[in-house]
Backbone and ligand atoms as CSV (ligand in chain L), in Angstrom:
chain,resi,resn,atom,element,x,y,z
A,1,MET,N,N,121.898,92.884,112.627
A,1,MET,CA,C,120.564,93.388,113.016
A,1,MET,C,C,119.520,92.841,112.049
A,2,ILE,N,N,118.439,92.337,112.610
A,2,ILE,CA,C,117.374,91.801,111.739
A,2,ILE,C,C,116.025,92.199,112.329
A,3,HIS,N,N,115.041,92.311,111.465
A,3,HIS,CA,C,113.700,92.717,111.887
A,3,HIS,C,C,112.757,91.523,111.810
A,4,ILE,N,N,111.884,91.449,112.786
A,4,ILE,CA,C,110.879,90.384,112.763
A,4,ILE,C,C,109.530,90.987,113.159
A,5,THR,N,N,108.484,90.513,112.497
A,5,THR,CA,C,107.161,91.126,112.680
A,5,THR,C,C,106.132,90.088,113.100
A,6,ARG,N,N,105.360,90.454,114.069
A,6,ARG,CA,C,104.237,89.627,114.507
A,6,ARG,C,C,102.932,90.385,114.258
A,7,ARG,N,N,101.947,89.692,113.686
A,7,ARG,CA,C,100.631,90.302,113.490
A,7,ARG,C,C,99.668,89.797,114.551
A,8,GLU,N,N,98.896,90.716,115.111
A,8,GLU,CA,C,97.773,90.350,115.974
A,8,GLU,C,C,96.577,91.179,115.513
A,9,ARG,N,N,95.396,90.725,115.822
A,9,ARG,CA,C,94.201,91.439,115.367
A,9,ARG,C,C,93.270,91.751,116.527
A,10,PHE,N,N,92.524,92.818,116.388
A,10,PHE,CA,C,91.469,93.111,117.358
A,10,PHE,C,C,90.339,93.882,116.665
A,11,ASN,N,N,89.157,93.761,117.235
A,11,ASN,CA,C,87.990,94.501,116.731
A,11,ASN,C,C,87.600,95.502,117.808
A,12,ALA,N,N,87.347,96.733,117.380
A,12,ALA,CA,C,86.999,97.729,118.393
A,12,ALA,C,C,86.146,98.833,117.781
A,13,ALA,N,N,85.397,99.483,118.666
A,13,ALA,CA,C,84.585,100.640,118.277
A,13,ALA,C,C,85.317,101.920,118.640
A,14,HIS,N,N,84.981,102.973,117.944
A,14,HIS,CA,C,85.505,104.282,118.331
A,14,HIS,C,C,84.701,105.377,117.644
A,15,ARG,N,N,85.120,106.591,117.904
A,15,ARG,CA,C,84.498,107.756,117.290
A,15,ARG,C,C,85.513,108.883,117.322
A,16,LEU,N,N,85.585,109.631,116.226
A,16,LEU,CA,C,86.438,110.817,116.207
A,16,LEU,C,C,85.557,112.048,116.417
A,17,PHE,N,N,85.804,112.762,117.472
A,17,PHE,CA,C,85.046,114.003,117.691
A,17,PHE,C,C,85.743,114.839,118.756
A,18,ARG,N,N,85.437,116.098,118.736
A,18,ARG,CA,C,85.915,117.000,119.787
A,18,ARG,C,C,84.706,117.509,120.547
A,19,SER,N,N,84.724,117.332,121.866
A,19,SER,CA,C,83.564,117.749,122.657
A,19,SER,C,C,83.441,119.273,122.715
A,20,ASP,N,N,84.532,119.979,122.383
A,20,ASP,CA,C,84.455,121.442,122.402
A,20,ASP,C,C,83.980,122.005,121.055
A,21,TRP,N,N,83.636,121.112,120.102
A,21,TRP,CA,C,83.090,121.557,118.823
A,21,TRP,C,C,81.616,121.191,118.748
A,22,SER,N,N,80.873,121.913,117.903
A,22,SER,CA,C,79.468,121.594,117.662
A,22,SER,C,C,79.382,120.284,116.871
A,23,GLU,N,N,78.157,119.704,116.895
A,23,GLU,CA,C,77.945,118.480,116.120
A,23,GLU,C,C,78.192,118.745,114.632
A,24,GLU,N,N,77.782,119.945,114.169
A,24,GLU,CA,C,77.966,120.293,112.758
A,24,GLU,C,C,79.442,120.328,112.386
A,25,LYS,N,N,80.233,120.956,113.258
A,25,LYS,CA,C,81.661,121.057,112.932
A,25,LYS,C,C,82.328,119.680,112.981
A,26,ASN,N,N,81.942,118.857,113.960
A,26,ASN,CA,C,82.493,117.496,114.019
A,26,ASN,C,C,82.161,116.724,112.754
A,27,ASN,N,N,80.914,116.880,112.287
A,27,ASN,CA,C,80.511,116.183,111.063
A,27,ASN,C,C,81.271,116.696,109.855
A,28,GLU,N,N,81.487,117.989,109.827
A,28,GLU,CA,C,82.186,118.603,108.702
A,28,GLU,C,C,83.630,118.086,108.633
A,29,ILE,N,N,84.292,118.004,109.786
A,29,ILE,CA,C,85.708,117.633,109.804
A,29,ILE,C,C,85.895,116.116,109.763
A,30,PHE,N,N,85.142,115.403,110.575
A,30,PHE,CA,C,85.392,113.962,110.745
A,30,PHE,C,C,84.419,113.082,109.967
A,31,GLY,N,N,83.383,113.671,109.379
A,31,GLY,CA,C,82.449,112.901,108.564
A,31,GLY,C,C,81.811,111.765,109.358
A,32,GLY,N,N,81.690,110.601,108.712
A,32,GLY,CA,C,81.062,109.442,109.354
A,32,GLY,C,C,81.797,108.970,110.587
A,33,CYS,N,N,83.076,109.319,110.705
A,33,CYS,CA,C,83.866,108.918,111.880
A,33,CYS,C,C,83.370,109.592,113.149
A,34,ALA,N,N,82.548,110.663,112.982
A,34,ALA,CA,C,82.039,111.393,114.148
A,34,ALA,C,C,80.687,110.863,114.613
A,35,ASN,N,N,80.161,109.842,113.944
A,35,ASN,CA,C,78.843,109.295,114.300
A,35,ASN,C,C,78.704,109.123,115.813
A,36,PRO,N,N,77.725,109.808,116.442
A,36,PRO,CA,C,77.591,109.738,117.901
A,36,PRO,C,C,77.366,108.313,118.419
A,37,ASN,N,N,76.826,107.422,117.570
A,37,ASN,CA,C,76.572,106.045,118.003
A,37,ASN,C,C,77.721,105.099,117.678
A,38,TRP,N,N,78.897,105.672,117.435
A,38,TRP,CA,C,80.121,104.900,117.262
A,38,TRP,C,C,80.141,104.130,115.937
A,39,HIS,N,N,81.302,103.610,115.601
A,39,HIS,CA,C,81.452,102.674,114.487
A,39,HIS,C,C,82.668,101.808,114.802
A,40,GLY,N,N,82.848,100.726,114.060
A,40,GLY,CA,C,83.906,99.786,114.416
A,40,GLY,C,C,84.862,99.486,113.281
A,41,HIS,N,N,85.995,98.916,113.654
A,41,HIS,CA,C,86.990,98.468,112.675
A,41,HIS,C,C,87.525,97.099,113.076
A,42,ASN,N,N,87.925,96.335,112.071
A,42,ASN,CA,C,88.704,95.126,112.318
A,42,ASN,C,C,90.170,95.523,112.151
A,43,TYR,N,N,90.796,95.855,113.250
A,43,TYR,CA,C,92.168,96.356,113.189
A,43,TYR,C,C,93.155,95.196,113.044
A,44,GLU,N,N,94.222,95.497,112.300
A,44,GLU,CA,C,95.360,94.579,112.246
A,44,GLU,C,C,96.566,95.331,112.780
A,45,LEU,N,N,97.262,94.708,113.710
A,45,LEU,CA,C,98.416,95.338,114.346
A,45,LEU,C,C,99.665,94.528,113.996
A,46,PHE,N,N,100.631,95.199,113.375
A,46,PHE,CA,C,101.909,94.561,113.036
A,46,PHE,C,C,102.986,95.175,113.919
A,47,VAL,N,N,103.605,94.376,114.738
A,47,VAL,CA,C,104.658,94.862,115.634
A,47,VAL,C,C,105.993,94.308,115.147
A,48,THR,N,N,106.884,95.229,114.767
A,48,THR,CA,C,108.203,94.831,114.259
A,48,THR,C,C,109.266,95.120,115.305
A,49,VAL,N,N,110.033,94.090,115.608
A,49,VAL,CA,C,111.091,94.161,116.618
A,49,VAL,C,C,112.420,93.956,115.907
A,50,LYS,N,N,113.454,94.668,116.372
A,50,LYS,CA,C,114.775,94.464,115.770
A,50,LYS,C,C,115.779,94.036,116.833
A,51,GLY,N,N,116.764,93.317,116.373
A,51,GLY,CA,C,117.800,92.858,117.286
A,51,GLY,C,C,118.760,91.952,116.546
A,52,ASN,N,N,119.661,91.383,117.288
A,52,ASN,CA,C,120.608,90.441,116.677
A,52,ASN,C,C,120.115,89.021,116.897
A,53,VAL,N,N,120.478,88.162,115.984
A,53,VAL,CA,C,120.081,86.762,116.109
A,53,VAL,C,C,120.883,86.118,117.242
A,54,ASN,N,N,120.177,85.545,118.176
A,54,ASN,CA,C,120.835,84.800,119.246
A,54,ASN,C,C,121.466,83.551,118.632
A,55,PRO,N,N,122.804,83.424,118.711
A,55,PRO,CA,C,123.462,82.316,117.995
A,55,PRO,C,C,123.044,80.937,118.507
A,56,GLU,N,N,122.662,80.869,119.769
A,56,GLU,CA,C,122.247,79.577,120.327
A,56,GLU,C,C,120.851,79.175,119.864
A,57,LEU,N,N,119.968,80.191,119.822
A,57,LEU,CA,C,118.557,79.905,119.554
A,57,LEU,C,C,118.167,80.104,118.097
A,58,GLY,N,N,118.923,80.977,117.394
A,58,GLY,CA,C,118.622,81.221,115.989
A,58,GLY,C,C,117.541,82.249,115.766
A,59,TYR,N,N,117.104,82.916,116.812
A,59,TYR,CA,C,116.102,83.966,116.596
A,59,TYR,C,C,116.378,85.214,117.427
A,60,VAL,N,N,115.710,86.311,117.027
A,60,VAL,CA,C,115.856,87.609,117.701
A,60,VAL,C,C,115.059,87.613,118.999
A,61,ILE,N,N,113.831,87.155,118.866
A,61,ILE,CA,C,112.901,87.149,119.998
A,61,ILE,C,C,112.018,85.923,119.824
A,62,ASN,N,N,111.697,85.308,120.898
A,62,ASN,CA,C,110.776,84.182,120.832
A,62,ASN,C,C,109.391,84.724,120.443
A,63,LEU,N,N,108.870,84.295,119.304
A,63,LEU,CA,C,107.591,84.845,118.822
A,63,LEU,C,C,106.447,84.553,119.782
A,64,LYS,N,N,106.592,83.493,120.551
A,64,LYS,CA,C,105.572,83.203,121.569
A,64,LYS,C,C,105.597,84.295,122.650
A,65,ASP,N,N,106.812,84.733,123.003
A,65,ASP,CA,C,106.936,85.817,123.987
A,65,ASP,C,C,106.389,87.123,123.420
A,66,LEU,N,N,106.732,87.398,122.154
A,66,LEU,CA,C,106.265,88.643,121.528
A,66,LEU,C,C,104.742,88.648,121.427
A,67,SER,N,N,104.198,87.551,120.962
A,67,SER,CA,C,102.746,87.444,120.866
A,67,SER,C,C,102.101,87.618,122.246
A,68,GLY,N,N,102.704,87.023,123.254
A,68,GLY,CA,C,102.167,87.126,124.622
A,68,GLY,C,C,102.158,88.554,125.121
A,69,ILE,N,N,103.223,89.294,124.825
A,69,ILE,CA,C,103.293,90.701,125.240
A,69,ILE,C,C,102.206,91.512,124.535
A,70,ILE,N,N,102.070,91.302,123.225
A,70,ILE,CA,C,101.079,92.081,122.465
A,70,ILE,C,C,99.667,91.762,122.963
A,71,ARG,N,N,99.422,90.493,123.208
A,71,ARG,CA,C,98.078,90.123,123.669
A,71,ARG,C,C,97.796,90.643,125.073
A,72,THR,N,N,98.773,90.495,125.955
A,72,THR,CA,C,98.552,90.915,127.348
A,72,THR,C,C,98.353,92.421,127.464
A,73,TYR,N,N,99.219,93.180,126.794
A,73,TYR,CA,C,99.219,94.630,127.010
A,73,TYR,C,C,98.385,95.400,125.996
A,74,ILE,N,N,98.047,94.755,124.867
A,74,ILE,CA,C,97.296,95.486,123.841
A,74,ILE,C,C,95.978,94.786,123.490
A,75,THR,N,N,96.042,93.670,122.808
A,75,THR,CA,C,94.803,93.171,122.207
A,75,THR,C,C,93.790,92.698,123.262
A,76,ASN,N,N,94.267,92.144,124.371
A,76,ASN,CA,C,93.312,91.758,125.411
A,76,ASN,C,C,92.608,92.973,126.007
A,77,ARG,N,N,93.256,94.136,125.908
A,77,ARG,CA,C,92.669,95.348,126.481
A,77,ARG,C,C,91.836,96.128,125.463
A,78,LEU,N,N,92.040,95.847,124.158
A,78,LEU,CA,C,91.324,96.611,123.121
A,78,LEU,C,C,90.233,95.800,122.427
A,79,ASP,N,N,90.397,94.484,122.376
A,79,ASP,CA,C,89.488,93.665,121.573
A,79,ASP,C,C,88.061,93.714,122.131
A,80,HIS,N,N,87.118,93.981,121.240
A,80,HIS,CA,C,85.695,94.083,121.587
A,80,HIS,C,C,85.422,95.187,122.601
A,81,ARG,N,N,86.261,96.234,122.565
A,81,ARG,CA,C,86.062,97.381,123.458
A,81,ARG,C,C,85.756,98.607,122.625
A,82,ASN,N,N,85.348,99.643,123.345
A,82,ASN,CA,C,85.204,100.966,122.759
A,82,ASN,C,C,86.466,101.748,123.112
A,83,LEU,N,N,87.251,102.097,122.097
A,83,LEU,CA,C,88.550,102.720,122.353
A,83,LEU,C,C,88.407,104.049,123.092
A,84,ASN,N,N,87.303,104.757,122.868
A,84,ASN,CA,C,87.132,106.067,123.506
A,84,ASN,C,C,86.815,105.970,124.993
A,85,VAL,N,N,86.173,104.877,125.409
A,85,VAL,CA,C,85.688,104.867,126.796
A,85,VAL,C,C,86.189,103.692,127.638
A,86,ASP,N,N,86.670,102.621,127.016
A,86,ASP,CA,C,86.995,101.411,127.782
A,86,ASP,C,C,88.477,101.237,128.096
A,87,VAL,N,N,89.332,102.035,127.497
A,87,VAL,CA,C,90.770,101.728,127.529
A,87,VAL,C,C,91.518,102.790,128.329
A,88,ASP,N,N,92.110,102.378,129.445
A,88,ASP,CA,C,92.740,103.365,130.329
A,88,ASP,C,C,93.826,104.171,129.615
A,89,PHE,N,N,94.658,103.508,128.797
A,89,PHE,CA,C,95.768,104.247,128.205
A,89,PHE,C,C,95.357,105.088,126.981
A,90,LEU,N,N,94.066,105.069,126.636
A,90,LEU,CA,C,93.585,105.946,125.560
A,90,LEU,C,C,92.656,107.036,126.094
A,91,ARG,N,N,92.591,107.139,127.406
A,91,ARG,CA,C,91.711,108.155,127.993
A,91,ARG,C,C,92.169,109.547,127.541
A,92,ASP,N,N,91.211,110.349,127.136
A,92,ASP,CA,C,91.485,111.726,126.683
A,92,ASP,C,C,92.350,111.772,125.421
A,93,VAL,N,N,92.384,110.682,124.666
A,93,VAL,CA,C,93.127,110.652,123.408
A,93,VAL,C,C,92.124,110.622,122.258
A,94,MET,N,N,92.333,111.438,121.238
A,94,MET,CA,C,91.559,111.334,120.000
A,94,MET,C,C,91.959,110.015,119.354
A,95,THR,N,N,90.985,109.107,119.175
A,95,THR,CA,C,91.345,107.734,118.804
A,95,THR,C,C,91.544,107.570,117.293
A,96,SER,N,N,92.317,108.468,116.705
A,96,SER,CA,C,92.738,108.307,115.311
A,96,SER,C,C,93.702,107.136,115.229
A,97,THR,N,N,93.875,106.602,114.032
A,97,THR,CA,C,94.818,105.495,113.864
A,97,THR,C,C,96.215,105.925,114.317
A,98,GLU,N,N,96.576,107.166,113.989
A,98,GLU,CA,C,97.888,107.687,114.392
A,98,GLU,C,C,98.067,107.624,115.903
A,99,ASN,N,N,97.106,108.199,116.618
A,99,ASN,CA,C,97.248,108.276,118.080
A,99,ASN,C,C,97.191,106.907,118.741
A,100,VAL,N,N,96.374,106.009,118.192
A,100,VAL,CA,C,96.298,104.670,118.780
A,100,VAL,C,C,97.627,103.940,118.565
A,101,ALA,N,N,98.228,104.105,117.388
A,101,ALA,CA,C,99.530,103.463,117.115
A,101,ALA,C,C,100.606,103.982,118.073
A,102,ILE,N,N,100.627,105.290,118.299
A,102,ILE,CA,C,101.615,105.873,119.215
A,102,ILE,C,C,101.394,105.354,120.641
A,103,ALA,N,N,100.137,105.290,121.044
A,103,ALA,CA,C,99.826,104.793,122.395
A,103,ALA,C,C,100.228,103.323,122.541
A,104,ILE,N,N,100.023,102.541,121.484
A,104,ILE,CA,C,100.411,101.126,121.521
A,104,ILE,C,C,101.926,101.013,121.657
A,105,TRP,N,N,102.661,101.816,120.903
A,105,TRP,CA,C,104.128,101.817,121.012
A,105,TRP,C,C,104.540,102.045,122.472
A,106,ARG,N,N,103.949,103.057,123.084
A,106,ARG,CA,C,104.343,103.404,124.465
A,106,ARG,C,C,104.049,102.276,125.436
A,107,GLN,N,N,102.978,101.545,125.197
A,107,GLN,CA,C,102.651,100.410,126.061
A,107,GLN,C,C,103.630,99.261,125.865
A,108,LEU,N,N,104.000,99.008,124.607
A,108,LEU,CA,C,104.826,97.830,124.305
A,108,LEU,C,C,106.302,98.039,124.620
A,109,ASP,N,N,106.786,99.253,124.400
A,109,ASP,CA,C,108.224,99.519,124.403
A,109,ASP,C,C,108.968,98.941,125.618
A,110,PRO,N,N,108.517,99.224,126.849
A,110,PRO,CA,C,109.290,98.707,127.993
A,110,PRO,C,C,109.341,97.182,128.045
A,111,HIS,N,N,108.284,96.537,127.588
A,111,HIS,CA,C,108.235,95.072,127.661
A,111,HIS,C,C,109.129,94.417,126.602
A,112,ILE,N,N,109.270,95.098,125.455
A,112,ILE,CA,C,110.172,94.591,124.415
A,112,ILE,C,C,111.621,94.775,124.865
A,113,ARG,N,N,111.890,95.952,125.445
A,113,ARG,CA,C,113.243,96.224,125.951
A,113,ARG,C,C,113.651,95.225,127.030
A,114,ALA,N,N,112.687,94.840,127.844
A,114,ALA,CA,C,112.977,93.906,128.936
A,114,ALA,C,C,113.466,92.561,128.407
A,115,LEU,N,N,113.143,92.271,127.146
A,115,LEU,CA,C,113.598,91.015,126.532
A,115,LEU,C,C,114.890,91.219,125.735
A,116,GLY,N,N,115.487,92.423,125.857
A,116,GLY,CA,C,116.766,92.670,125.200
A,116,GLY,C,C,116.648,93.025,123.731
A,117,CYS,N,N,115.440,93.390,123.280
A,117,CYS,CA,C,115.221,93.778,121.878
A,117,CYS,C,C,114.747,95.221,121.822
A,118,SER,N,N,114.636,95.751,120.603
A,118,SER,CA,C,114.103,97.100,120.419
A,118,SER,C,C,112.889,97.044,119.521
A,119,LEU,N,N,111.932,97.891,119.844
A,119,LEU,CA,C,110.784,98.055,118.969
A,119,LEU,C,C,111.248,98.846,117.752
A,120,HIS,N,N,110.860,98.406,116.566
A,120,HIS,CA,C,111.230,99.131,115.343
A,120,HIS,C,C,110.031,99.866,114.756
A,121,CYS,N,N,108.885,99.179,114.710
A,121,CYS,CA,C,107.708,99.782,114.064
A,121,CYS,C,C,106.421,99.207,114.638
A,122,VAL,N,N,105.471,100.081,114.854
A,122,VAL,CA,C,104.104,99.666,115.126
A,122,VAL,C,C,103.282,100.094,113.920
A,123,LYS,N,N,102.762,99.119,113.205
A,123,LYS,CA,C,101.908,99.390,112.040
A,123,LYS,C,C,100.489,99.008,112.403
A,124,LEU,N,N,99.592,99.963,112.268
A,124,LEU,CA,C,98.205,99.712,112.609
A,124,LEU,C,C,97.351,99.917,111.369
A,125,VAL,N,N,96.687,98.835,110.964
A,125,VAL,CA,C,95.836,98.862,109.770
A,125,VAL,C,C,94.393,99.029,110.238
A,126,GLU,N,N,93.780,100.134,109.832
A,126,GLU,CA,C,92.406,100.405,110.264
A,126,GLU,C,C,91.399,99.881,109.253
A,127,THR,N,N,91.683,100.097,107.978
A,127,THR,CA,C,90.854,99.543,106.908
A,127,THR,C,C,91.802,98.998,105.854
A,128,GLU,N,N,91.250,98.330,104.871
A,128,GLU,CA,C,92.155,97.759,103.863
A,128,GLU,C,C,92.848,98.852,103.052
A,129,ASN,N,N,92.338,100.078,103.159
A,129,ASN,CA,C,92.954,101.178,102.408
A,129,ASN,C,C,93.805,102.114,103.263
A,130,ASN,N,N,93.696,102.000,104.586
A,130,ASN,CA,C,94.375,102.964,105.457
A,130,ASN,C,C,95.186,102.270,106.537
A,131,TYR,N,N,96.444,102.660,106.654
A,131,TYR,CA,C,97.231,102.221,107.809
A,131,TYR,C,C,98.264,103.272,108.155
A,132,VAL,N,N,98.748,103.210,109.373
A,132,VAL,CA,C,99.838,104.092,109.796
A,132,VAL,C,C,100.990,103.247,110.296
A,133,GLU,N,N,102.186,103.833,110.226
A,133,GLU,CA,C,103.380,103.197,110.774
A,133,GLU,C,C,104.048,104.199,111.697
A,134,TYR,N,N,104.377,103.761,112.893
A,134,TYR,CA,C,105.057,104.634,113.854
A,134,TYR,C,C,106.396,103.990,114.217
A,135,PHE,N,N,107.443,104.824,114.111
A,135,PHE,CA,C,108.796,104.332,114.364
A,135,PHE,C,C,109.399,104.916,115.647
A,136,GLY,N,N,108.538,105.500,116.477
A,136,GLY,CA,C,109.000,105.939,117.788
A,136,GLY,C,C,109.479,107.370,117.869
A,137,GLU,N,N,109.364,108.113,116.781
A,137,GLU,CA,C,109.771,109.528,116.859
A,137,GLU,C,C,108.942,110.373,115.905
L,1,NI,NI,NI,87.010,104.874,112.413
């Protein structure tokens, strides 16, 4: 078993807020992340896949295939978008780094499995100081 990681990047806007809370409470809890006029991040997405090395090919997964899956199902749908309003699979989701990483896992998982591999980790870097890692449970 070996792990391999592909990085892709996207830029997106979002906002953390609860519509059932007052503006004051949103500001108190979420701070600048609650700005009604949105804010953006240069996200970095690291997708780690695990599997056995194919003895004929010498690799777990063709990185071109992995990159294609990530771009088709994730970055093409998130890049230069507003995560709160433009993305079907994030509808009604609080767009925290945690929740976005979990949603990305759910989108990618069936497509990785279809290639005979398993998803190991979705790491989403929101800022140079903050990232989350989701391992599927
Ligand atoms: Ni933010």
